[in-house]
TORPA-4810 file (N, C-alpha, C, O; in nm, 3 decimals):
<nodes>
NODE_1_0.082_-0.119_0.000_0.000_0.000_0.000_0.087_0.126_0.000_0.060_0.221_-0.074_M
NODE_2_0.190_0.125_0.083_0.279_0.241_0.087_0.348_0.260_-0.048_0.369_0.373_-0.092_E
NODE_3_0.383_0.148_-0.112_0.449_0.156_-0.242_0.357_0.223_-0.344_0.403_0.303_-0.426_R
NODE_4_0.229_0.190_-0.340_0.133_0.250_-0.432_0.123_0.401_-0.409_0.125_0.479_-0.504_L
NODE_5_0.111_0.439_-0.283_0.100_0.582_-0.251_0.225_0.657_-0.293_0.218_0.770_-0.342_N
NODE_6_0.342_0.594_-0.273_0.468_0.659_-0.311_0.474_0.675_-0.463_0.516_0.779_-0.513_R
NODE_7_0.433_0.572_-0.536_0.436_0.579_-0.682_0.340_0.685_-0.734_0.373_0.758_-0.828_E
NODE_8_0.222_0.695_-0.675_0.125_0.797_-0.714_0.184_0.936_-0.690_0.171_1.024_-0.775_V
NODE_9_0.248_0.955_-0.576_0.308_1.084_-0.544_0.417_1.121_-0.644_0.423_1.234_-0.691_T
NODE_10_0.502_1.025_-0.677_0.608_1.051_-0.773_0.551_1.083_-0.911_0.600_1.172_-0.980_L
NODE_11_0.448_1.010_-0.952_0.385_1.038_-1.081_0.320_1.176_-1.083_0.327_1.247_-1.184_L
NODE_12_0.259_1.215_-0.974_0.197_1.348_-0.968_0.303_1.458_-0.976_0.280_1.560_-1.040_E
NODE_13_0.417_1.437_-0.910_0.525_1.537_-0.918_0.580_1.546_-1.061_0.604_1.655_-1.111_M
NODE_14_0.599_1.431_-1.125_0.649_1.431_-1.262_0.548_1.494_-1.356_0.586_1.564_-1.450_R
NODE_15_0.420_1.471_-1.332_0.316_1.533_-1.413_0.324_1.684_-1.405_0.311_1.753_-1.506_T
NODE_16_0.345_1.736_-1.285_0.357_1.881_-1.268_0.479_1.935_-1.343_0.472_2.042_-1.403_E
NODE_17_0.590_1.862_-1.339_0.709_1.905_-1.412_0.681_1.910_-1.563_0.723_2.004_-1.631_Q
NODE_18_0.610_1.811_-1.612_0.578_1.809_-1.755_0.481_1.920_-1.793_0.491_1.977_-1.902_L
NODE_19_0.388_1.952_-1.705_0.297_2.065_-1.733_0.374_2.196_-1.743_0.345_2.279_-1.830_R
NODE_20_0.470_2.214_-1.655_0.553_2.335_-1.660_0.630_2.338_-1.792_0.636_2.442_-1.858_I
NODE_21_0.687_2.226_-1.830_0.760_2.218_-1.957_0.668_2.247_-2.075_0.706_2.316_-2.169_H
NODE_22_0.547_2.195_-2.070_0.451_2.213_-2.178_0.420_2.361_-2.201_0.399_2.405_-2.314_L
NODE_23_0.416_2.437_-2.092_0.389_2.581_-2.106_0.504_2.655_-2.174_0.485_2.766_-2.224_R
NODE_24_0.624_2.596_-2.175_0.740_2.665_-2.230_0.767_2.631_-2.376_0.857_2.689_-2.436_S
NODE_25_0.691_2.540_-2.435_0.713_2.505_-2.576_0.593_2.550_-2.658_0.482_2.565_-2.605_V
NODE_26_0.614_2.572_-2.788_0.501_2.610_-2.875_0.392_2.503_-2.873_0.421_2.383_-2.871_P
NODE_27_0.269_2.547_-2.873_0.154_2.457_-2.854_0.146_2.345_-2.957_0.102_2.234_-2.924_A
NODE_28_0.186_2.371_-3.081_0.170_2.271_-3.186_0.301_2.207_-3.229_0.310_2.147_-3.336_Y
NODE_29_0.403_2.218_-3.146_0.531_2.156_-3.178_0.526_2.006_-3.153_0.437_1.956_-3.084_S
NODE_30_0.621_1.937_-3.210_0.631_1.792_-3.191_0.653_1.760_-3.044_0.595_1.665_-2.991_T
NODE_31_0.736_1.839_-2.980_0.764_1.816_-2.838_0.637_1.830_-2.754_0.613_1.752_-2.662_D
NODE_32_0.555_1.929_-2.786_0.431_1.950_-2.711_0.337_1.830_-2.729_0.272_1.787_-2.634_A
NODE_33_0.330_1.777_-2.850_0.245_1.660_-2.874_0.293_1.540_-2.794_0.213_1.467_-2.736_R
NODE_34_0.424_1.521_-2.791_0.480_1.409_-2.715_0.450_1.424_-2.566_0.412_1.328_-2.499_K
NODE_35_0.467_1.546_-2.514_0.442_1.571_-2.372_0.296_1.548_-2.338_0.265_1.490_-2.233_V
NODE_36_0.205_1.592_-2.425_0.062_1.569_-2.400_0.028_1.420_-2.398_-0.054_1.376_-2.318_R
NODE_37_0.092_1.342_-2.485_0.070_1.197_-2.485_0.120_1.134_-2.355_0.053_1.050_-2.296_C
NODE_38_0.238_1.175_-2.312_0.295_1.123_-2.188_0.206_1.162_-2.069_0.180_1.080_-1.981_V
NODE_39_0.160_1.287_-2.067_0.072_1.332_-1.958_-0.057_1.251_-1.954_-0.104_1.215_-1.846_L
NODE_40_-0.112_1.224_-2.068_-0.235_1.145_-2.074_-0.212_1.005_-2.018_-0.293_0.955_-1.940_S
NODE_41_-0.103_0.943_-2.057_-0.071_0.809_-2.006_-0.048_0.812_-1.855_-0.090_0.721_-1.784_A
NODE_42_0.019_0.915_-1.806_0.046_0.926_-1.663_-0.083_0.947_-1.584_-0.100_0.890_-1.477_M
NODE_43_-0.174_1.029_-1.637_-0.302_1.050_-1.569_-0.380_0.919_-1.559_-0.442_0.890_-1.457_R
NODE_44_-0.377_0.841_-1.667_-0.444_0.711_-1.666_-0.382_0.619_-1.561_-0.453_0.552_-1.487_T
NODE_45_-0.251_0.617_-1.556_-0.181_0.532_-1.458_-0.212_0.577_-1.314_-0.233_0.493_-1.227_R
NODE_46_-0.214_0.707_-1.291_-0.246_0.759_-1.156_-0.386_0.718_-1.116_-0.408_0.672_-1.004_I
NODE_47_-0.482_0.736_-1.207_-0.621_0.697_-1.177_-0.630_0.548_-1.145_-0.698_0.509_-1.051_R
NODE_48_-0.561_0.466_-1.225_-0.563_0.321_-1.203_-0.503_0.284_-1.068_-0.560_0.203_-0.995_T
NODE_49_-0.390_0.343_-1.035_-0.324_0.313_-0.907_-0.411_0.357_-0.789_-0.420_0.285_-0.689_L
NODE_50_-0.473_0.473_-0.799_-0.561_0.520_-0.691_-0.681_0.427_-0.675_-0.720_0.396_-0.563_K
NODE_51_-0.738_0.384_-0.787_-0.851_0.291_-0.781_-0.809_0.159_-0.716_-0.881_0.104_-0.633_R
NODE_52_-0.693_0.111_-0.755_-0.642_-0.014_-0.699_-0.618_0.001_-0.549_-0.649_-0.089_-0.472_F
NODE_53_-0.562_0.114_-0.507_-0.535_0.137_-0.365_-0.666_0.138_-0.285_-0.673_0.083_-0.175_A
NODE_54_-0.769_0.202_-0.340_-0.900_0.202_-0.272_-0.955_0.061_-0.261_-1.006_0.021_-0.157_R
NODE_55_-0.945_-0.015_-0.370_-0.996_-0.152_-0.370_-0.919_-0.238_-0.272_-0.977_-0.323_-0.205_A
NODE_56_-0.789_-0.218_-0.261_-0.707_-0.296_-0.170_-0.746_-0.267_-0.025_-0.744_-0.357_0.060_A
NODE_57_-0.781_-0.143_0.004_-0.826_-0.108_0.140_-0.958_-0.174_0.172_-0.980_-0.215_0.286_R
NODE_58_-1.046_-0.186_0.074_-1.178_-0.244_0.095_-1.168_-0.396_0.111_-1.236_-0.453_0.196_V
NODE_59_-1.086_-0.460_0.031_-1.078_-0.605_0.032_-1.029_-0.657_0.166_-1.096_-0.739_0.228_V
NODE_60_-0.915_-0.611_0.211_-0.857_-0.644_0.341_-0.824_-0.792_0.362_-0.754_-0.825_0.458_R
NODE_61_-0.872_-0.879_0.278_-0.836_-1.020_0.298_-0.747_-1.063_0.181_-0.776_-1.035_0.065_R
NODE_62_-0.641_-1.132_0.215_-0.546_-1.171_0.114_-0.464_-1.051_0.068_-0.483_-0.940_0.117_G
NODE_63_-0.377_-1.075_-0.024_-0.293_-0.968_-0.076_-0.340_-0.932_-0.216_-0.343_-1.017_-0.304_K
NODE_64_-0.377_-0.808_-0.236_-0.424_-0.762_-0.365_-0.305_-0.750_-0.460_-0.195_-0.713_-0.418_A
NODE_65_-0.327_-0.782_-0.586_-0.221_-0.771_-0.685_-0.269_-0.685_-0.801_-0.389_-0.667_-0.821_T
NODE_66_-0.175_-0.633_-0.876_-0.209_-0.550_-0.991_-0.244_-0.634_-1.114_-0.289_-0.577_-1.214_L
NODE_67_-0.225_-0.763_-1.110_-0.245_-0.846_-1.228_-0.383_-0.903_-1.232_-0.417_-0.976_-1.325_H
</nodes>
């Protein structure tokens, strides 16, 4: 559980760094498109990890896995 929370925190910090970078590049540049794709994937991963963490708290029996 702690590992999940730590990973979510790290992903959120990296997301903020990428948002800052995105503001410094032209909106329609190749770099901006790549950053937006990475941000989208990171948001999906954060949502998934948070959902899994909530489910793991509810289950309480056995060890929850990501697979």
